[in-house]
mmCIF file as Biopython writes it, N, C-alpha, C and O atoms, coordinates in Angstrom:
data_model
#
loop_
_atom_site.group_PDB
_atom_site.id
_atom_site.type_symbol
_atom_site.label_atom_id
_atom_site.label_alt_id
_atom_site.label_comp_id
_atom_site.label_asym_id
_atom_site.label_entity_id
_atom_site.label_seq_id
_atom_site.pdbx_PDB_ins_code
_atom_site.Cartn_x
_atom_site.Cartn_y
_atom_site.Cartn_z
_atom_site.occupancy
_atom_site.B_iso_or_equiv
_atom_site.auth_seq_id
_atom_site.auth_asym_id
_atom_site.pdbx_PDB_model_num
ATOM 1   N N  . MET A ? 1  ? 63.694  73.126 -32.304 1.0 0.0 1  A 1 
ATOM 2   C CA . MET A ? 1  ? 64.692  74.273 -32.539 1.0 0.0 1  A 1 
ATOM 3   C C  . MET A ? 1  ? 63.956  75.108 -32.827 1.0 0.0 1  A 1 
ATOM 4   O O  . MET A ? 1  ? 63.162  74.891 -33.743 1.0 0.0 1  A 1 
ATOM 5   N N  . LEU A ? 2  ? 63.957  76.139 -32.269 1.0 0.0 2  A 1 
ATOM 6   C CA . LEU A ? 2  ? 63.283  77.882 -32.915 1.0 0.0 2  A 1 
ATOM 7   C C  . LEU A ? 2  ? 64.156  78.172 -33.843 1.0 0.0 2  A 1 
ATOM 8   O O  . LEU A ? 2  ? 65.386  78.128 -33.847 1.0 0.0 2  A 1 
ATOM 9   N N  . VAL A ? 3  ? 63.250  78.525 -34.767 1.0 0.0 3  A 1 
ATOM 10  C CA . VAL A ? 3  ? 63.932  79.398 -36.343 1.0 0.0 3  A 1 
ATOM 11  C C  . VAL A ? 3  ? 64.628  80.764 -35.626 1.0 0.0 3  A 1 
ATOM 12  O O  . VAL A ? 3  ? 64.091  81.584 -34.881 1.0 0.0 3  A 1 
ATOM 13  N N  . GLY A ? 4  ? 66.090  80.705 -36.148 1.0 0.0 4  A 1 
ATOM 14  C CA . GLY A ? 4  ? 66.794  81.586 -36.021 1.0 0.0 4  A 1 
ATOM 15  C C  . GLY A ? 4  ? 67.019  81.257 -35.044 1.0 0.0 4  A 1 
ATOM 16  O O  . GLY A ? 4  ? 66.857  82.222 -34.297 1.0 0.0 4  A 1 
ATOM 17  N N  . MET A ? 5  ? 67.283  80.527 -34.579 1.0 0.0 5  A 1 
ATOM 18  C CA . MET A ? 5  ? 68.375  80.022 -32.936 1.0 0.0 5  A 1 
ATOM 19  C C  . MET A ? 5  ? 69.776  79.701 -33.833 1.0 0.0 5  A 1 
ATOM 20  O O  . MET A ? 5  ? 69.925  79.056 -34.871 1.0 0.0 5  A 1 
ATOM 21  N N  . ARG A ? 6  ? 70.678  80.388 -33.031 1.0 0.0 6  A 1 
ATOM 22  C CA . ARG A ? 6  ? 72.250  79.937 -33.854 1.0 0.0 6  A 1 
ATOM 23  C C  . ARG A ? 6  ? 72.090  78.888 -32.795 1.0 0.0 6  A 1 
ATOM 24  O O  . ARG A ? 6  ? 71.499  78.893 -31.715 1.0 0.0 6  A 1 
ATOM 25  N N  . HIS A ? 7  ? 73.154  77.535 -33.754 1.0 0.0 7  A 1 
ATOM 26  C CA . HIS A ? 7  ? 73.392  76.282 -33.215 1.0 0.0 7  A 1 
ATOM 27  C C  . HIS A ? 7  ? 75.025  76.389 -32.280 1.0 0.0 7  A 1 
ATOM 28  O O  . HIS A ? 7  ? 76.087  76.652 -32.844 1.0 0.0 7  A 1 
ATOM 29  N N  . LEU A ? 8  ? 74.945  76.232 -31.407 1.0 0.0 8  A 1 
ATOM 30  C CA . LEU A ? 8  ? 76.262  76.569 -30.546 1.0 0.0 8  A 1 
ATOM 31  C C  . LEU A ? 8  ? 76.600  75.281 -30.720 1.0 0.0 8  A 1 
ATOM 32  O O  . LEU A ? 8  ? 75.911  74.291 -30.969 1.0 0.0 8  A 1 
ATOM 33  N N  . PRO A ? 9  ? 78.737  75.548 -30.413 1.0 0.0 9  A 1 
ATOM 34  C CA . PRO A ? 9  ? 79.137  74.577 -30.897 1.0 0.0 9  A 1 
ATOM 35  C C  . PRO A ? 9  ? 79.633  73.583 -29.107 1.0 0.0 9  A 1 
ATOM 36  O O  . PRO A ? 9  ? 79.227  73.838 -27.974 1.0 0.0 9  A 1 
ATOM 37  N N  . ASN A ? 10 ? 80.406  72.712 -29.471 1.0 0.0 10 A 1 
ATOM 38  C CA . ASN A ? 10 ? 79.534  71.423 -28.611 1.0 0.0 10 A 1 
ATOM 39  C C  . ASN A ? 10 ? 81.269  71.831 -27.345 1.0 0.0 10 A 1 
ATOM 40  O O  . ASN A ? 10 ? 82.463  72.063 -27.535 1.0 0.0 10 A 1 
ATOM 41  N N  . LEU A ? 11 ? 80.389  71.706 -26.218 1.0 0.0 11 A 1 
ATOM 42  C CA . LEU A ? 11 ? 81.180  72.479 -25.168 1.0 0.0 11 A 1 
ATOM 43  C C  . LEU A ? 11 ? 82.644  71.831 -24.582 1.0 0.0 11 A 1 
ATOM 44  O O  . LEU A ? 11 ? 83.258  72.441 -23.706 1.0 0.0 11 A 1 
ATOM 45  N N  . ASN A ? 12 ? 83.069  70.758 -25.043 1.0 0.0 12 A 1 
ATOM 46  C CA . ASN A ? 12 ? 84.123  69.975 -25.049 1.0 0.0 12 A 1 
ATOM 47  C C  . ASN A ? 12 ? 85.138  70.415 -26.244 1.0 0.0 12 A 1 
ATOM 48  O O  . ASN A ? 12 ? 86.363  70.504 -26.325 1.0 0.0 12 A 1 
ATOM 49  N N  . ALA A ? 13 ? 84.193  70.617 -27.016 1.0 0.0 13 A 1 
ATOM 50  C CA . ALA A ? 13 ? 85.656  71.325 -27.788 1.0 0.0 13 A 1 
ATOM 51  C C  . ALA A ? 13 ? 85.807  73.146 -27.987 1.0 0.0 13 A 1 
ATOM 52  O O  . ALA A ? 13 ? 86.694  73.885 -28.413 1.0 0.0 13 A 1 
ATOM 53  N N  . VAL A ? 14 ? 84.445  73.347 -27.435 1.0 0.0 14 A 1 
ATOM 54  C CA . VAL A ? 14 ? 85.556  75.262 -27.051 1.0 0.0 14 A 1 
ATOM 55  C C  . VAL A ? 14 ? 86.469  74.963 -25.926 1.0 0.0 14 A 1 
ATOM 56  O O  . VAL A ? 14 ? 87.577  75.471 -26.099 1.0 0.0 14 A 1 
ATOM 57  N N  . ARG A ? 15 ? 86.275  73.937 -24.236 1.0 0.0 15 A 1 
ATOM 58  C CA . ARG A ? 15 ? 87.340  73.690 -23.807 1.0 0.0 15 A 1 
ATOM 59  C C  . ARG A ? 15 ? 88.047  72.882 -24.465 1.0 0.0 15 A 1 
ATOM 60  O O  . ARG A ? 15 ? 88.006  72.045 -23.564 1.0 0.0 15 A 1 
ATOM 61  N N  . ALA A ? 16 ? 88.420  72.581 -24.935 1.0 0.0 16 A 1 
ATOM 62  C CA . ALA A ? 16 ? 89.727  72.235 -25.714 1.0 0.0 16 A 1 
ATOM 63  C C  . ALA A ? 16 ? 90.135  73.184 -26.496 1.0 0.0 16 A 1 
ATOM 64  O O  . ALA A ? 16 ? 91.357  73.209 -26.350 1.0 0.0 16 A 1 
ATOM 65  N N  . PHE A ? 17 ? 89.721  74.254 -27.498 1.0 0.0 17 A 1 
ATOM 66  C CA . PHE A ? 17 ? 89.816  75.222 -27.600 1.0 0.0 17 A 1 
ATOM 67  C C  . PHE A ? 17 ? 90.845  76.119 -26.733 1.0 0.0 17 A 1 
ATOM 68  O O  . PHE A ? 17 ? 92.019  76.366 -27.008 1.0 0.0 17 A 1 
ATOM 69  N N  . ASP A ? 18 ? 90.069  76.552 -25.578 1.0 0.0 18 A 1 
ATOM 70  C CA . ASP A ? 18 ? 90.599  77.195 -24.347 1.0 0.0 18 A 1 
ATOM 71  C C  . ASP A ? 18 ? 91.687  76.647 -23.891 1.0 0.0 18 A 1 
ATOM 72  O O  . ASP A ? 18 ? 92.621  77.302 -23.429 1.0 0.0 18 A 1 
ATOM 73  N N  . ALA A ? 19 ? 91.664  75.576 -23.967 1.0 0.0 19 A 1 
ATOM 74  C CA . ALA A ? 19 ? 92.799  75.049 -22.775 1.0 0.0 19 A 1 
ATOM 75  C C  . ALA A ? 19 ? 93.830  75.166 -23.875 1.0 0.0 19 A 1 
ATOM 76  O O  . ALA A ? 19 ? 94.588  76.103 -23.622 1.0 0.0 19 A 1 
ATOM 77  N N  . ALA A ? 20 ? 94.137  74.533 -25.036 1.0 0.0 20 A 1 
ATOM 78  C CA . ALA A ? 20 ? 95.206  74.600 -26.158 1.0 0.0 20 A 1 
ATOM 79  C C  . ALA A ? 20 ? 95.947  76.176 -26.269 1.0 0.0 20 A 1 
ATOM 80  O O  . ALA A ? 20 ? 97.121  76.545 -26.273 1.0 0.0 20 A 1 
ATOM 81  N N  . ALA A ? 21 ? 94.292  77.071 -26.379 1.0 0.0 21 A 1 
ATOM 82  C CA . ALA A ? 21 ? 95.076  78.191 -26.385 1.0 0.0 21 A 1 
ATOM 83  C C  . ALA A ? 21 ? 95.940  78.772 -25.802 1.0 0.0 21 A 1 
ATOM 84  O O  . ALA A ? 21 ? 97.003  79.287 -26.151 1.0 0.0 21 A 1 
ATOM 85  N N  . ARG A ? 22 ? 95.095  78.594 -24.291 1.0 0.0 22 A 1 
ATOM 86  C CA . ARG A ? 22 ? 96.437  79.009 -23.250 1.0 0.0 22 A 1 
ATOM 87  C C  . ARG A ? 22 ? 97.449  79.334 -22.885 1.0 0.0 22 A 1 
ATOM 88  O O  . ARG A ? 22 ? 98.079  80.314 -22.487 1.0 0.0 22 A 1 
ATOM 89  N N  . HIS A ? 23 ? 97.584  77.385 -23.273 1.0 0.0 23 A 1 
ATOM 90  C CA . HIS A ? 23 ? 98.577  76.755 -22.858 1.0 0.0 23 A 1 
ATOM 91  C C  . HIS A ? 23 ? 99.939  76.548 -24.969 1.0 0.0 23 A 1 
ATOM 92  O O  . HIS A ? 23 ? 101.036 76.037 -25.194 1.0 0.0 23 A 1 
ATOM 93  N N  . GLY A ? 24 ? 98.827  77.342 -25.923 1.0 0.0 24 A 1 
ATOM 94  C CA . GLY A ? 24 ? 99.543  76.690 -26.915 1.0 0.0 24 A 1 
ATOM 95  C C  . GLY A ? 24 ? 100.509 75.150 -27.362 1.0 0.0 24 A 1 
ATOM 96  O O  . GLY A ? 24 ? 101.478 75.128 -28.122 1.0 0.0 24 A 1 
ATOM 97  N N  . SER A ? 25 ? 99.894  73.952 -26.631 1.0 0.0 25 A 1 
ATOM 98  C CA . SER A ? 25 ? 99.985  73.097 -26.828 1.0 0.0 25 A 1 
ATOM 99  C C  . SER A ? 25 ? 99.037  72.493 -26.497 1.0 0.0 25 A 1 
ATOM 100 O O  . SER A ? 25 ? 98.315  72.874 -25.576 1.0 0.0 25 A 1 
ATOM 101 N N  . PHE A ? 26 ? 98.762  71.071 -27.394 1.0 0.0 26 A 1 
ATOM 102 C CA . PHE A ? 26 ? 97.512  69.966 -27.422 1.0 0.0 26 A 1 
ATOM 103 C C  . PHE A ? 26 ? 97.916  68.918 -26.452 1.0 0.0 26 A 1 
ATOM 104 O O  . PHE A ? 26 ? 97.144  68.075 -25.995 1.0 0.0 26 A 1 
ATOM 105 N N  . VAL A ? 27 ? 99.437  69.050 -26.110 1.0 0.0 27 A 1 
ATOM 106 C CA . VAL A ? 27 ? 99.434  67.419 -24.860 1.0 0.0 27 A 1 
ATOM 107 C C  . VAL A ? 27 ? 99.475  68.285 -23.999 1.0 0.0 27 A 1 
ATOM 108 O O  . VAL A ? 27 ? 98.959  67.679 -23.059 1.0 0.0 27 A 1 
ATOM 109 N N  . ALA A ? 28 ? 99.789  69.578 -23.512 1.0 0.0 28 A 1 
ATOM 110 C CA . ALA A ? 28 ? 99.112  70.646 -21.907 1.0 0.0 28 A 1 
ATOM 111 C C  . ALA A ? 28 ? 98.073  70.771 -22.074 1.0 0.0 28 A 1 
ATOM 112 O O  . ALA A ? 28 ? 97.418  70.789 -21.031 1.0 0.0 28 A 1 
ATOM 113 N N  . ALA A ? 29 ? 97.302  70.925 -23.333 1.0 0.0 29 A 1 
ATOM 114 C CA . ALA A ? 29 ? 95.586  70.854 -22.874 1.0 0.0 29 A 1 
ATOM 115 C C  . ALA A ? 29 ? 94.960  69.700 -22.340 1.0 0.0 29 A 1 
ATOM 116 O O  . ALA A ? 29 ? 94.042  69.684 -21.520 1.0 0.0 29 A 1 
ATOM 117 N N  . ALA A ? 30 ? 95.685  68.470 -23.016 1.0 0.0 30 A 1 
ATOM 118 C CA . ALA A ? 30 ? 95.142  67.369 -22.686 1.0 0.0 30 A 1 
ATOM 119 C C  . ALA A ? 30 ? 95.389  66.962 -21.063 1.0 0.0 30 A 1 
ATOM 120 O O  . ALA A ? 30 ? 94.659  66.745 -20.096 1.0 0.0 30 A 1 
ATOM 121 N N  . ALA A ? 31 ? 96.574  66.980 -21.279 1.0 0.0 31 A 1 
ATOM 122 C CA . ALA A ? 31 ? 97.331  67.171 -19.356 1.0 0.0 31 A 1 
ATOM 123 C C  . ALA A ? 31 ? 95.406  68.027 -18.771 1.0 0.0 31 A 1 
ATOM 124 O O  . ALA A ? 31 ? 94.326  67.477 -18.558 1.0 0.0 31 A 1 
ATOM 125 N N  . GLU A ? 32 ? 95.707  69.067 -18.731 1.0 0.0 32 A 1 
ATOM 126 C CA . GLU A ? 32 ? 95.174  69.686 -17.848 1.0 0.0 32 A 1 
ATOM 127 C C  . GLU A ? 32 ? 93.290  68.747 -17.749 1.0 0.0 32 A 1 
ATOM 128 O O  . GLU A ? 32 ? 92.721  68.155 -16.832 1.0 0.0 32 A 1 
ATOM 129 N N  . LEU A ? 33 ? 92.905  69.054 -19.169 1.0 0.0 33 A 1 
ATOM 130 C CA . LEU A ? 33 ? 91.707  68.221 -19.412 1.0 0.0 33 A 1 
ATOM 131 C C  . LEU A ? 33 ? 91.446  66.963 -18.691 1.0 0.0 33 A 1 
ATOM 132 O O  . LEU A ? 33 ? 90.372  66.735 -18.134 1.0 0.0 33 A 1 
ATOM 133 N N  . GLY A ? 34 ? 92.666  65.970 -18.714 1.0 0.0 34 A 1 
ATOM 134 C CA . GLY A ? 34 ? 92.612  64.766 -18.265 1.0 0.0 34 A 1 
ATOM 135 C C  . GLY A ? 34 ? 92.098  64.025 -19.515 1.0 0.0 34 A 1 
ATOM 136 O O  . GLY A ? 34 ? 91.218  63.165 -19.488 1.0 0.0 34 A 1 
ATOM 137 N N  . VAL A ? 35 ? 92.733  64.445 -20.588 1.0 0.0 35 A 1 
ATOM 138 C CA . VAL A ? 35 ? 92.245  63.930 -22.025 1.0 0.0 35 A 1 
ATOM 139 C C  . VAL A ? 35 ? 93.779  63.045 -21.965 1.0 0.0 35 A 1 
ATOM 140 O O  . VAL A ? 35 ? 94.771  62.884 -21.254 1.0 0.0 35 A 1 
ATOM 141 N N  . THR A ? 36 ? 92.859  62.413 -23.901 1.0 0.0 36 A 1 
ATOM 142 C CA . THR A ? 36 ? 94.585  62.354 -25.080 1.0 0.0 36 A 1 
ATOM 143 C C  . THR A ? 36 ? 94.716  63.536 -25.785 1.0 0.0 36 A 1 
ATOM 144 O O  . THR A ? 36 ? 93.733  64.131 -26.228 1.0 0.0 36 A 1 
ATOM 145 N N  . HIS A ? 37 ? 95.890  63.936 -25.929 1.0 0.0 37 A 1 
ATOM 146 C CA . HIS A ? 37 ? 96.313  65.125 -26.931 1.0 0.0 37 A 1 
ATOM 147 C C  . HIS A ? 37 ? 95.460  64.427 -28.365 1.0 0.0 37 A 1 
ATOM 148 O O  . HIS A ? 37 ? 95.160  65.297 -29.182 1.0 0.0 37 A 1 
ATOM 149 N N  . ALA A ? 38 ? 95.116  63.241 -28.689 1.0 0.0 38 A 1 
ATOM 150 C CA . ALA A ? 38 ? 94.354  63.539 -29.970 1.0 0.0 38 A 1 
ATOM 151 C C  . ALA A ? 38 ? 92.750  63.957 -29.788 1.0 0.0 38 A 1 
ATOM 152 O O  . ALA A ? 38 ? 92.049  64.565 -30.597 1.0 0.0 38 A 1 
ATOM 153 N N  . ALA A ? 39 ? 92.316  63.342 -28.214 1.0 0.0 39 A 1 
ATOM 154 C CA . ALA A ? 39 ? 91.098  63.836 -28.210 1.0 0.0 39 A 1 
ATOM 155 C C  . ALA A ? 39 ? 91.178  66.084 -28.250 1.0 0.0 39 A 1 
ATOM 156 O O  . ALA A ? 39 ? 90.336  66.557 -29.014 1.0 0.0 39 A 1 
ATOM 157 N N  . VAL A ? 40 ? 91.660  66.649 -27.855 1.0 0.0 40 A 1 
ATOM 158 C CA . VAL A ? 40 ? 92.299  67.478 -27.782 1.0 0.0 40 A 1 
ATOM 159 C C  . VAL A ? 40 ? 92.156  67.827 -29.305 1.0 0.0 40 A 1 
ATOM 160 O O  . VAL A ? 40 ? 91.034  68.297 -29.494 1.0 0.0 40 A 1 
ATOM 161 N N  . SER A ? 41 ? 92.885  67.763 -30.442 1.0 0.0 41 A 1 
ATOM 162 C CA . SER A ? 41 ? 93.145  67.655 -31.290 1.0 0.0 41 A 1 
ATOM 163 C C  . SER A ? 41 ? 91.985  66.991 -32.646 1.0 0.0 41 A 1 
ATOM 164 O O  . SER A ? 41 ? 92.209  66.804 -33.842 1.0 0.0 41 A 1 
ATOM 165 N N  . ARG A ? 42 ? 91.170  66.847 -32.108 1.0 0.0 42 A 1 
ATOM 166 C CA . ARG A ? 42 ? 89.639  66.109 -32.215 1.0 0.0 42 A 1 
ATOM 167 C C  . ARG A ? 42 ? 88.770  67.316 -32.202 1.0 0.0 42 A 1 
ATOM 168 O O  . ARG A ? 42 ? 88.067  68.083 -32.860 1.0 0.0 42 A 1 
ATOM 169 N N  . HIS A ? 43 ? 89.011  67.161 -31.630 1.0 0.0 43 A 1 
ATOM 170 C CA . HIS A ? 43 ? 87.736  68.440 -30.477 1.0 0.0 43 A 1 
ATOM 171 C C  . HIS A ? 43 ? 87.746  69.986 -30.851 1.0 0.0 43 A 1 
ATOM 172 O O  . HIS A ? 43 ? 86.845  70.781 -30.581 1.0 0.0 43 A 1 
ATOM 173 N N  . VAL A ? 44 ? 89.572  70.414 -31.885 1.0 0.0 44 A 1 
ATOM 174 C CA . VAL A ? 44 ? 89.919  71.690 -32.574 1.0 0.0 44 A 1 
ATOM 175 C C  . VAL A ? 44 ? 89.252  71.753 -33.571 1.0 0.0 44 A 1 
ATOM 176 O O  . VAL A ? 44 ? 88.488  72.629 -33.975 1.0 0.0 44 A 1 
ATOM 177 N N  . ARG A ? 45 ? 89.843  69.865 -34.374 1.0 0.0 45 A 1 
ATOM 178 C CA . ARG A ? 45 ? 89.716  69.996 -35.803 1.0 0.0 45 A 1 
ATOM 179 C C  . ARG A ? 45 ? 87.688  70.141 -35.627 1.0 0.0 45 A 1 
ATOM 180 O O  . ARG A ? 45 ? 87.029  70.673 -36.520 1.0 0.0 45 A 1 
ATOM 181 N N  . ASN A ? 46 ? 87.302  69.799 -34.870 1.0 0.0 46 A 1 
ATOM 182 C CA . ASN A ? 46 ? 85.688  69.521 -35.339 1.0 0.0 46 A 1 
ATOM 183 C C  . ASN A ? 46 ? 85.069  70.704 -35.588 1.0 0.0 46 A 1 
ATOM 184 O O  . ASN A ? 46 ? 84.242  70.960 -36.463 1.0 0.0 46 A 1 
ATOM 185 N N  . LEU A ? 47 ? 85.689  71.635 -34.475 1.0 0.0 47 A 1 
ATOM 186 C CA . LEU A ? 47 ? 85.427  73.181 -33.893 1.0 0.0 47 A 1 
ATOM 187 C C  . LEU A ? 47 ? 86.102  73.837 -35.772 1.0 0.0 47 A 1 
ATOM 188 O O  . LEU A ? 47 ? 85.254  74.238 -36.568 1.0 0.0 47 A 1 
ATOM 189 N N  . GLU A ? 48 ? 87.089  73.832 -36.037 1.0 0.0 48 A 1 
ATOM 190 C CA . GLU A ? 48 ? 86.823  74.299 -37.106 1.0 0.0 48 A 1 
ATOM 191 C C  . GLU A ? 48 ? 86.611  74.214 -37.937 1.0 0.0 48 A 1 
ATOM 192 O O  . GLU A ? 48 ? 86.610  75.106 -38.785 1.0 0.0 48 A 1 
ATOM 193 N N  . ARG A ? 49 ? 86.386  73.307 -38.045 1.0 0.0 49 A 1 
ATOM 194 C CA . ARG A ? 49 ? 85.470  72.498 -39.139 1.0 0.0 49 A 1 
ATOM 195 C C  . ARG A ? 49 ? 83.783  73.164 -38.898 1.0 0.0 49 A 1 
ATOM 196 O O  . ARG A ? 49 ? 83.114  73.019 -39.921 1.0 0.0 49 A 1 
ATOM 197 N N  . GLU A ? 50 ? 83.205  73.684 -38.022 1.0 0.0 50 A 1 
ATOM 198 C CA . GLU A ? 50 ? 82.121  73.743 -38.026 1.0 0.0 50 A 1 
ATOM 199 C C  . GLU A ? 50 ? 82.004  75.269 -38.024 1.0 0.0 50 A 1 
ATOM 200 O O  . GLU A ? 50 ? 80.970  75.923 -38.163 1.0 0.0 50 A 1 
ATOM 201 N N  . LEU A ? 51 ? 83.608  75.846 -37.787 1.0 0.0 51 A 1 
ATOM 202 C CA . LEU A ? 51 ? 83.118  77.489 -38.007 1.0 0.0 51 A 1 
ATOM 203 C C  . LEU A ? 51 ? 83.597  77.580 -39.074 1.0 0.0 51 A 1 
ATOM 204 O O  . LEU A ? 51 ? 82.882  78.360 -39.702 1.0 0.0 51 A 1 
ATOM 205 N N  . GLY A ? 52 ? 84.602  77.161 -39.834 1.0 0.0 52 A 1 
ATOM 206 C CA . GLY A ? 52 ? 84.814  76.941 -41.143 1.0 0.0 52 A 1 
ATOM 207 C C  . GLY A ? 52 ? 85.899  78.140 -40.911 1.0 0.0 52 A 1 
ATOM 208 O O  . GLY A ? 52 ? 85.737  79.050 -41.724 1.0 0.0 52 A 1 
ATOM 209 N N  . VAL A ? 53 ? 86.857  78.329 -40.084 1.0 0.0 53 A 1 
ATOM 210 C CA . VAL A ? 53 ? 88.503  78.543 -39.534 1.0 0.0 53 A 1 
ATOM 211 C C  . VAL A ? 53 ? 89.215  77.790 -39.181 1.0 0.0 53 A 1 
ATOM 212 O O  . VAL A ? 53 ? 88.922  76.722 -38.643 1.0 0.0 53 A 1 
ATOM 213 N N  . GLU A ? 54 ? 90.763  78.383 -39.520 1.0 0.0 54 A 1 
ATOM 214 C CA . GLU A ? 54 ? 91.098  77.857 -38.770 1.0 0.0 54 A 1 
ATOM 215 C C  . GLU A ? 54 ? 91.714  78.441 -37.702 1.0 0.0 54 A 1 
ATOM 216 O O  . GLU A ? 54 ? 92.172  79.566 -37.899 1.0 0.0 54 A 1 
ATOM 217 N N  . LEU A ? 55 ? 91.899  77.721 -36.101 1.0 0.0 55 A 1 
ATOM 218 C CA . LEU A ? 55 ? 91.767  78.427 -35.466 1.0 0.0 55 A 1 
ATOM 219 C C  . LEU A ? 55 ? 93.336  78.680 -34.827 1.0 0.0 55 A 1 
ATOM 220 O O  . LEU A ? 55 ? 93.909  79.603 -34.248 1.0 0.0 55 A 1 
ATOM 221 N N  . PHE A ? 56 ? 93.703  77.207 -35.316 1.0 0.0 56 A 1 
ATOM 222 C CA . PHE A ? 56 ? 95.886  77.216 -34.966 1.0 0.0 56 A 1 
ATOM 223 C C  . PHE A ? 56 ? 96.314  77.041 -36.004 1.0 0.0 56 A 1 
ATOM 224 O O  . PHE A ? 56 ? 95.689  76.580 -36.959 1.0 0.0 56 A 1 
ATOM 225 N N  . GLU A ? 57 ? 98.000  77.543 -35.980 1.0 0.0 57 A 1 
ATOM 226 C CA . GLU A ? 57 ? 99.013  77.552 -37.370 1.0 0.0 57 A 1 
ATOM 227 C C  . GLU A ? 57 ? 99.388  76.424 -36.088 1.0 0.0 57 A 1 
ATOM 228 O O  . GLU A ? 57 ? 99.565  76.779 -34.923 1.0 0.0 57 A 1 
ATOM 229 N N  . ARG A ? 58 ? 99.485  74.647 -36.695 1.0 0.0 58 A 1 
ATOM 230 C CA . ARG A ? 58 ? 99.690  73.318 -35.764 1.0 0.0 58 A 1 
ATOM 231 C C  . ARG A ? 58 ? 102.126 74.018 -36.292 1.0 0.0 58 A 1 
ATOM 232 O O  . ARG A ? 58 ? 102.769 74.521 -37.213 1.0 0.0 58 A 1 
ATOM 233 N N  . HIS A ? 59 ? 102.261 73.662 -35.354 1.0 0.0 59 A 1 
ATOM 234 C CA . HIS A ? 59 ? 103.602 72.924 -35.277 1.0 0.0 59 A 1 
ATOM 235 C C  . HIS A ? 59 ? 103.849 72.124 -35.051 1.0 0.0 59 A 1 
ATOM 236 O O  . HIS A ? 59 ? 102.924 71.318 -34.951 1.0 0.0 59 A 1 
ATOM 237 N N  . ALA A ? 60 ? 105.615 71.479 -34.700 1.0 0.0 60 A 1 
ATOM 238 C CA . ALA A ? 60 ? 106.074 70.287 -34.367 1.0 0.0 60 A 1 
ATOM 239 C C  . ALA A ? 60 ? 105.491 70.697 -33.008 1.0 0.0 60 A 1 
ATOM 240 O O  . ALA A ? 60 ? 104.283 70.547 -33.190 1.0 0.0 60 A 1 
ATOM 241 N N  . ARG A ? 61 ? 105.655 71.117 -31.780 1.0 0.0 61 A 1 
ATOM 242 C CA . ARG A ? 61 ? 105.885 70.930 -30.845 1.0 0.0 61 A 1 
ATOM 243 C C  . ARG A ? 61 ? 104.736 71.973 -29.980 1.0 0.0 61 A 1 
ATOM 244 O O  . ARG A ? 61 ? 104.545 71.936 -28.765 1.0 0.0 61 A 1 
ATOM 245 N N  . HIS A ? 62 ? 104.031 72.917 -30.996 1.0 0.0 62 A 1 
ATOM 246 C CA . HIS A ? 62 ? 103.282 73.312 -30.231 1.0 0.0 62 A 1 
ATOM 247 C C  . HIS A ? 62 ? 102.124 73.847 -31.186 1.0 0.0 62 A 1 
ATOM 248 O O  . HIS A ? 62 ? 101.557 72.992 -31.866 1.0 0.0 62 A 1 
ATOM 249 N N  . VAL A ? 63 ? 101.648 75.383 -31.328 1.0 0.0 63 A 1 
ATOM 250 C CA . VAL A ? 63 ? 100.420 76.059 -31.271 1.0 0.0 63 A 1 
ATOM 251 C C  . VAL A ? 63 ? 100.174 77.175 -31.125 1.0 0.0 63 A 1 
ATOM 252 O O  . VAL A ? 63 ? 100.342 77.806 -30.081 1.0 0.0 63 A 1 
ATOM 253 N N  . VAL A ? 64 ? 99.713  77.613 -32.208 1.0 0.0 64 A 1 
ATOM 254 C CA . VAL A ? 64 ? 100.046 79.050 -32.082 1.0 0.0 64 A 1 
ATOM 255 C C  . VAL A ? 64 ? 98.153  79.435 -32.732 1.0 0.0 64 A 1 
ATOM 256 O O  . VAL A ? 64 ? 97.443  78.889 -33.577 1.0 0.0 64 A 1 
ATOM 257 N N  . LEU A ? 65 ? 97.977  80.483 -31.911 1.0 0.0 65 A 1 
ATOM 258 C CA . LEU A ? 65 ? 96.713  80.743 -32.611 1.0 0.0 65 A 1 
ATOM 259 C C  . LEU A ? 65 ? 96.736  81.559 -33.674 1.0 0.0 65 A 1 
ATOM 260 O O  . LEU A ? 65 ? 97.755  82.184 -33.968 1.0 0.0 65 A 1 
ATOM 261 N N  . THR A ? 66 ? 95.262  81.665 -34.581 1.0 0.0 66 A 1 
ATOM 262 C CA . THR A ? 66 ? 95.703  82.584 -36.039 1.0 0.0 66 A 1 
ATOM 263 C C  . THR A ? 66 ? 94.344  83.287 -35.322 1.0 0.0 66 A 1 
ATOM 264 O O  . THR A ? 66 ? 93.509  83.008 -34.461 1.0 0.0 66 A 1 
ATOM 265 N N  . GLY A ? 67 ? 94.781  84.731 -36.543 1.0 0.0 67 A 1 
ATOM 266 C CA . GLY A ? 67 ? 93.329  85.665 -36.563 1.0 0.0 67 A 1 
ATOM 267 C C  . GLY A ? 67 ? 92.215  84.568 -35.956 1.0 0.0 67 A 1 
ATOM 268 O O  . GLY A ? 67 ? 91.974  84.114 -34.837 1.0 0.0 67 A 1 
ATOM 269 N N  . GLU A ? 68 ? 91.694  84.400 -37.235 1.0 0.0 68 A 1 
ATOM 270 C CA . GLU A ? 68 ? 90.331  83.726 -36.174 1.0 0.0 68 A 1 
ATOM 271 C C  . GLU A ? 68 ? 90.562  83.572 -34.953 1.0 0.0 68 A 1 
ATOM 272 O O  . GLU A ? 68 ? 89.908  84.334 -34.241 1.0 0.0 68 A 1 
ATOM 273 N N  . GLY A ? 69 ? 91.434  82.684 -34.279 1.0 0.0 69 A 1 
ATOM 274 C CA . GLY A ? 69 ? 91.418  82.008 -32.851 1.0 0.0 69 A 1 
ATOM 275 C C  . GLY A ? 69 ? 91.022  82.985 -32.161 1.0 0.0 69 A 1 
ATOM 276 O O  . GLY A ? 69 ? 90.874  82.863 -30.946 1.0 0.0 69 A 1 
#
């Protein structure tokens, strides 16, 4: 890796984030992507951990983007 080059986030995590943000739901995002809602949740959690911010407010049946998201 070149010195000073930024690490890019996992593309599957970015896809999961994008789908969840558009649908407002991990379940709907999972259906679009053809994966389980647990996989979407895991990808988003890993992305949040990597970025050091919370991207969604999680509610019982939906998610809402935070300011950082």
